[in-house]
Structures are given as C-alpha cells and as structure tokens.
C-alpha positions in Angstrom: -45.9 39.0 33.9 -48.5 38.6 31.3 -49.0 42.4 31.1 -45.3 42.8 30.1 -45.6 40.2 27.5 -48.7 41.9 26.0 -47.0 45.3 26.1 -43.8 43.9 24.4 -45.9 42.1 21.8 -47.9 45.2 20.9 -44.7 47.3 20.8 -43.1 44.7 18.4 -46.2 44.7 16.1 -46.2 48.5 16.0 -42.5 48.7 15.3 -42.9 46.2 12.4 -45.8 48.2 11.0 -43.8 51.5 11.2 -40.8 49.8 9.5 -43.0 48.5 6.7 -44.6 52.0 6.1 -41.2 53.7 6.1 -39.7 51.0 3.8 -42.5 51.4 1.3 -42.2 55.2 1.4 -38.5 54.9 0.7 -39.0 52.4 -2.1 -41.6 54.7 -3.7 -39.3 57.7 -3.5 -36.5 55.6 -5.1 -38.8 54.6 -7.9 -39.9 58.2 -8.5 -36.3 59.4 -8.4 -35.2 56.7 -10.9 -38.1 57.8 -13.3 -36.6 61.3 -13.6 -33.5 60.0 -15.4 -31.2 62.3 -13.4 -29.9 61.6 -9.9 -31.2 63.7 -7.1 -28.8 65.7 -4.9 -29.1 67.9 -1.9 -29.2 70.9 -4.3 -32.6 69.6 -5.4 -34.0 70.1 -1.9 -36.2 73.2 -1.2 -34.5 75.9 0.9 -36.7 74.9 3.9 -35.0 71.5 4.0 -31.4 72.6 4.0 -29.6 72.9 7.3 -28.9 76.4 8.6 -25.3 77.7 8.3 -23.3 77.0 11.4 -22.3 80.1 13.4 -19.0 79.9 15.3 
C-alpha cells in the first residue's frame, strides 16, 4: 500500500514539474511573439512543421 502511495506521489510531482516547464515555455513564446508586433500564423512555420497533404 505504501509503495502505491509513493509511486502516485512521485508521478504527481513529475506531472506538476512538466506542466510548469511547458507553461513557462508557452509564456516565453507568447512574449516573443508579442514583441514582433505582428501576429504569427501557420504560414510563419517552416515547411518541416506543416502537415503533409492528405491523399484520398
């Protein structure tokens, strides 16, 4: 029983740390985007980041 509690506690701490890192990264990206003066769109993405065309 104590093992499960320890595992869940460690998992929760790791999840919070990952959320904080992701949140700070998103906030930093928002600040950089706001500093450019022009809104960023998907057209600003490099070709490697665009989804491939769907083939039907």
